[in-house]
N, C-alpha and C positions, 0 to 999 in steps of 0.2 A: 506494499499500500504506499502511496508516494505520501511524503508530506507536504500541509499546504504551503504553500510561500504565507512570509509573514508579511502582510499588507500595511503595515501601520504606518511604515514610513515613504507611503505612496503621495504623492505632492496631489493635492487638490488643487490649491489656489498657486499658481506659478508666479502671479505678480506678486503677490504677499508672503510667498512661500510657507503656505500653509499647509499641515500634514494632514491626512484621514485619521490620523491617530489623535490629532489636536482635535478635528472635526467631532470625532466618537465621545471623545473626552467632554466634550463642552455637551452635547447631547445625552449622555448618561447622568449629568449632573442637572439635568432636565430643561436646557435650551431646545425649545422644539421648535424654535418661530425664525427663518432664515433672517432676519431684521437683527434679533439678537446677536445672531453669532455673526454676522456681519458688523456690528456694533462692538462686538469684541475680538475679534480678530483680521477686520479690514477685510474680510474675503468681499470678491464684488466690489472693489472701490479702488483698483489696480485699472492700467492702461486698457484692460479687455471690458472693463465696465462689468464682470461678472458672466461675459458668454462664454468661459469655458469652467469656473468653477460652480458656476449658479445649479447646471443641472444634476451637478454630482453629488452636492449638497443636498439639494432638495431629495435626491434619490435615500441617503442616507438616511435622511431625518422622516423618509415614509418607511423605510423598512425598519425603524427601531420604534415607530410609532403604530404600525400597522397601517396606518392613512393614506389615502392616495394622494398623490404630488397635487392635485386638484384641490384637496382639504388643508391642504398647508399654506400660511399665512404669504404669501407672495410681495417680495419688494419690488418697488417700479425702478425703472432707469431714469437716471435724471439726465439733462441735454450738459453739454457735449456729450454723446454716447460714445464716441469715437472723438479719437486726439486730431486736433485739426491746427493748423498754424495760425496762430495771432492776428498776424499779417490778414487774412481771407474775414477775419471777426471786422477790424480795422478798415477795412476798405483798401489797404495799399497793394493794388494790381501789379504793380511795376515789380515785386519781390517773387524771386522765384524759388 
């Protein structure tokens, strides 16, 4: 029988370098709302704005609570949701 690989060091949020173990520890402490976890670990606040980590974290919350992902309180994206040059916002069309 094969031993299951230790997945606790899997990086869930690459932007903030948050591991699966850190996510699971918070969930086990009773933090089952994405916004709570976001506020503690800054997941979803990096350059990708949660595009990578959000579905993974929601899946972990759903697994731990027995809820469907649709039942979990979701956070909303706040603009700008993608990095953009400040010159575009400021109207400097000469910058390349």
